[in-house]
C-alpha positions in Angstrom: 0.0 0.0 0.0 1.4 3.4 -1.0 1.9 5.9 1.9 -0.5 8.8 1.9 0.7 11.9 0.0 0.9 15.4 1.4 -2.4 17.2 2.2 -3.8 19.3 -0.7 -4.5 22.8 0.7 -7.7 24.3 -0.7 -8.3 28.0 -0.1 -12.0 28.8 0.0 -12.9 32.6 -0.2 -16.5 33.5 0.1 -18.2 36.2 2.2 -21.5 34.3 2.4 -21.4 32.2 5.6 -23.7 29.5 4.4 -21.6 28.9 1.2 -18.4 29.0 3.1 -19.5 26.5 5.7 -20.9 24.2 3.0 -17.7 24.2 0.9 -15.5 23.8 3.9 -17.4 20.7 5.0 -17.4 19.2 1.5 -13.7 19.6 1.3 -13.0 18.5 4.9 -14.7 15.1 4.5 -11.9 14.0 2.1 -8.8 12.8 4.2 -6.3 14.2 1.6 -7.9 17.6 1.4 -7.3 20.5 3.9 -9.7 23.5 3.7 -8.5 27.0 4.5 -11.7 29.1 4.7 -11.9 32.9 4.6 -14.9 35.2 4.8 -12.8 38.3 4.2 -11.4 38.3 0.7 -8.4 40.5 1.7 -7.4 37.9 4.4 -7.9 35.1 1.8 -5.7 36.9 -0.7 -3.0 37.5 1.9 -3.0 33.9 2.8 -2.8 32.8 -0.8 0.1 35.1 -1.5 2.0 34.0 1.6 1.5 30.3 1.0 1.1 28.0 -2.0 -2.4 26.6 -2.1 -3.2 23.7 -4.3 -6.6 25.1 -5.3 -8.4 28.4 -4.8 -12.2 28.5 -4.8 -13.4 32.1 -4.8 -16.8 33.8 -5.1 -17.2 36.6 -7.5 -19.5 39.0 -5.6 -17.6 40.1 -2.5 -17.2 43.6 -0.8 -14.0 45.6 -1.4 -12.3 42.9 -3.5 -14.3 40.9 -6.0 -13.3 37.5 -7.3 -12.0 38.7 -10.6 -9.6 41.2 -9.1 -8.5 38.6 -6.5 -7.6 36.2 -9.4 -5.7 39.0 -11.1 -3.7 39.6 -7.9 -2.9 36.0 -7.5 -1.8 35.5 -11.1 0.5 38.5 -10.8 2.5 36.5 -8.4 4.8 34.3 -10.5 4.9 31.5 -7.9 1.2 31.0 -8.2 0.8 30.9 -12.0 0.0 27.2 -12.0 -2.4 27.1 -9.1 -5.9 26.1 -10.4 -8.7 28.5 -9.6 -12.5 27.7 -9.4 -14.8 30.8 -9.5 -18.3 30.6 -8.0 -20.8 32.7 -10.1 -24.5 32.9 -10.8 -25.8 31.3 -14.0 -26.6 34.7 -15.5 -23.1 36.2 -14.9 -21.7 35.3 -18.4 -19.8 38.6 -18.7 -18.2 38.0 -15.3 -17.1 34.5 -16.4 -15.4 36.0 -19.5 -13.5 38.5 -17.3 -12.6 35.7 -14.9 -11.2 33.6 -17.7 -9.1 36.5 -19.0 -7.8 37.0 -15.4 -6.8 33.4 -15.1 -9.7 31.3 -13.8 -9.6 27.6 -14.8 -13.2 26.6 -14.2 -16.6 27.7 -12.7 -19.1 26.6 -10.1 -22.7 27.8 -10.4 -24.8 29.0 -7.5 -26.5 27.4 -5.6 -23.6 25.1 -4.9 -24.4 21.4 -5.7 -22.3 18.9 -3.7 -22.5 16.4 -6.6 -21.0 19.0 -8.9 -18.6 20.6 -6.4 -16.6 17.5 -5.5 -15.9 16.2 -9.0 -14.8 19.7 -10.1 -12.5 20.0 -7.1 -11.1 16.5 -7.8 -10.4 17.4 -11.4 -8.7 20.7 -10.5 -6.5 18.8 -7.9 -5.6 16.3 -10.6 -4.4 19.2 -12.7 -2.5 20.5 -9.8 -0.8 17.2 -9.2 0.2 17.1 -12.9 1.7 20.6 -12.6 3.7 19.6 -9.5 5.0 16.4 -11.1 6.2 18.5 -14.1 7.8 21.0 -11.8 9.5 18.3 -9.8 10.8 16.6 -13.0 12.2 20.0 -14.2 13.9 20.6 -10.8 15.4 17.1 -10.9 16.6 17.6 -14.4 18.1 21.0 -13.5 19.9 19.4 -10.6 21.3 16.7 -12.8 22.5 19.3 -15.3 24.2 21.2 -12.5 25.9 18.1 -11.3 27.0 17.0 -14.8 28.3 20.5 -15.5 30.2 20.5 -12.2 31.8 17.2 -13.2 32.8 18.5 -16.6 34.4 21.6 -15.0 36.2 19.3 -12.5 37.6 17.2 -15.4 38.5 20.3 -17.2 40.5 21.6 -14.2 42.2 18.3 -13.9 43.2 18.4 -17.6 44.6 22.0 -17.2 46.5 21.0 -14.1 48.1 18.0 -15.8 49.1 20.0 -18.8 50.7 22.6 -16.5 52.5 19.9 -14.5 53.8 18.3 -17.7 55.4 21.6 -18.7 56.9 21.9 -15.2 58.7 18.6 -15.5 60.7 20.0 -18.4 61.2 23.4 -17.0 63.4 24.6 -14.1 60.6 26.7 -12.8 58.9 25.5 -9.7 55.2 24.5 -9.1 55.0 27.4 -6.7 55.9 29.8 -9.5 52.9 28.5 -11.5 50.6 29.0 -8.6 51.9 32.5 -7.8 51.8 33.8 -11.3 48.2 32.5 -11.7 47.2 34.2 -8.5 48.9 37.4 -9.6 47.1 37.2 -12.9 43.7 36.8 -11.2 44.6 39.7 -8.9 45.3 41.9 -11.9 42.0 40.9 -13.5 40.1 41.8 -10.4 41.8 45.1 -10.1 41.0 45.9 -13.7 37.3 45.2 -13.0 37.0 42.1 -15.0 34.0 39.9 -14.3 34.2 36.9 -12.0 34.1 34.4 -14.8 37.0 36.0 -16.6 39.1 36.2 -13.4 38.3 32.5 -12.7 39.4 31.7 -16.3 42.7 33.5 -15.7 43.3 31.5 -12.5 42.7 28.2 -14.3 44.3 28.9 -17.7 47.4 31.0 -16.7 49.3 27.9 -15.6 49.3 26.7 -19.2 51.2 29.8 -20.5 54.5 27.8 -21.0 53.1 24.5 -22.1 54.8 25.1 -25.4 58.1 24.4 -23.7 57.3 20.7 -24.0 58.4 21.1 -27.6 61.8 22.8 -26.8 64.8 20.4 -26.8 66.4 19.8 -23.4 69.8 21.1 -24.4 68.2 24.5 -24.9 65.5 24.5 -22.2 67.9 23.3 -19.5 71.0 25.2 -20.6 72.5 26.9 -17.6 74.2 29.7 -19.5 73.0 32.3 -22.1 71.4 31.0 -25.3 72.9 31.6 -28.7 70.9 33.5 -31.3 69.9 30.2 -32.9 68.9 28.7 -29.6 67.0 31.8 -28.7 65.1 31.6 -32.0 64.1 28.0 -31.1 63.1 29.0 -27.6 61.0 31.8 -28.9 58.9 29.2 -30.7 57.3 28.0 -27.5 54.3 30.4 -27.6 53.3 29.0 -31.0 53.9 25.4 -29.9 51.8 26.0 -26.8 49.1 27.5 -29.0 49.2 24.6 -31.4 48.9 22.1 -28.4 45.9 23.9 -26.9 44.0 25.4 -29.9 40.8 23.8 -31.2 39.7 22.4 -27.9 36.0 22.2 -27.1 36.9 23.5 -23.6 36.6 27.3 -23.2 39.3 27.2 -20.5 41.8 25.4 -22.8 40.9 27.8 -25.6 41.6 30.7 -23.2 44.9 29.0 -22.3 45.8 28.8 -26.0 45.3 32.6 -26.3 47.5 33.1 -23.2 50.2 30.7 -24.5 50.4 32.6 -27.8 50.4 36.1 -26.5 52.1 36.3 -23.1 55.5 37.2 -24.7 54.1 40.1 -26.8 55.2 43.6 -25.7 53.0 46.6 -25.5 55.2 48.6 -27.9 55.0 45.8 -30.6 58.6 44.5 -30.1 57.6 41.2 -28.6 57.0 37.8 -30.2 55.8 35.7 -32.0 53.4 38.1 -33.8 54.8 41.5 -32.8 51.4 42.7 -31.6 51.1 46.0 -29.9 48.8 47.8 -27.4 45.2 46.7 -27.3 45.9 44.4 -30.2 47.4 42.0 -27.7 44.6 40.0 -25.9 44.0 41.3 -22.4 44.8 37.9 -20.9 48.2 38.0 -22.6 48.9 41.5 -21.3 47.9 40.4 -17.8 50.0 37.2 -17.7 53.0 39.0 -19.1 53.1 41.2 -16.0 52.3 38.4 -13.6 54.9 36.0 -15.1 57.8 38.5 -15.3 57.2 39.8 -11.8 57.3 36.3 -10.3 60.2 35.2 -12.4 62.2 38.2 -11.3 61.4 37.8 -7.6 62.1 34.0 -7.5 65.4 32.4 -7.0 66.6 30.0 -9.7 69.7 27.7 -10.0 71.1 30.2 -12.5 70.1 33.5 -10.7 69.3 34.9 -7.2 65.8 36.4 -6.6 65.6 40.1 -7.2 64.6 42.4 -4.4 60.9 43.4 -4.5 61.9 47.1 -5.0 64.0 46.3 -8.0 61.3 44.2 -9.6 58.8 46.9 -8.9 61.1 49.5 -10.5 61.5 47.3 -13.6 57.7 47.0 -14.0 57.2 50.7 -13.6 60.0 51.5 -16.1 58.5 49.0 -18.5 55.0 50.6 -18.6 54.1 51.4 -22.2 57.1 49.6 -23.7 57.2 46.0 -22.4 54.0 46.1 -20.3 50.4 47.4 -20.5 50.5 50.3 -18.0 47.1 49.5 -16.6 48.1 45.9 -15.8 51.3 47.1 -14.1 49.3 49.7 -12.1 46.7 47.0 -11.2 49.4 44.7 -9.7 51.3 47.5 -7.9 48.1 49.0 -6.6 47.3 45.9 -4.6 50.7 45.5 -3.0 49.4 44.0 0.3 47.7 41.2 -1.7 50.8 40.7 -3.7 52.8 40.1 -0.5 50.1 37.8 0.8 50.3 35.7 -2.3 54.1 35.5 -2.0 53.8 34.3 1.5 51.0 31.8 0.8 52.7 30.2 -2.2 56.3 30.2 -1.2 58.8 27.9 -3.0 59.2 25.8 0.2 55.5 24.9 0.2 
């Protein structure tokens, strides 16, 4: 035997005491129906708007607030658009019934109220309500399944990005902490520039892929402790295009974003960078942001081949490079949030 379902709440609004008592008793004798009776239409409306009835039965002729206006007020509330409404009218009130239909009534009861007619109509309206609720529940279940599936896709996407960044780390003397710091700096710059939350999150996820193209650079160049020859430098400068080739064409928006970063993070604001010698706003914003974040952290981090620069020296280089190497707004954004910069350095230290 199936367990009983929830009670179906039926709001009955009628200023005639005899009609109200009759309808309340007819509803109350069904174990699954719960009457909510109101002689004052304003009180009935307030209850309907503050709750979610499963059916509203309303008389037309009432003082101060007639049934048609009450229906209009209920239907104006989005949450109550699918609540069925029965209007009680006299047989000669055809014009009123037309108005009620336009306002949102679903069916009518004629006066005097006949118990043999009342109960089947209520039952039919409640069946309609149950169908609406079932449809709503299915929609909510589907929406939750979509949210869950989307979250799983995003989680797999983040894992792919992380693994790509780690693959590049294995072939590069940079540390994992550098990758984390520069991504945090990039997100900080994005926030300071007023970029929306989705763009900032994309920076945080995609910036670690900026040097994935180094996977295609031979070890004798990538790991060389001394200065590179002009030929070796030319090969090294291919890593933005290699990274772009690795990442482009993905169905993942984050990886597409990473492809743009990989290709553009060595461009210079004055057009003297590589590989495409873009200048100014012709460089994608994400490339301009990562250029500042990457250089700042590289300068202030110790490497086997160099000591870390003092923060003041790195700050001076960024300031002096505004308008030539770097987008001035991106430099100002980083330096304008200096306390957060120091916090990131502490949180993502090379020892961690």
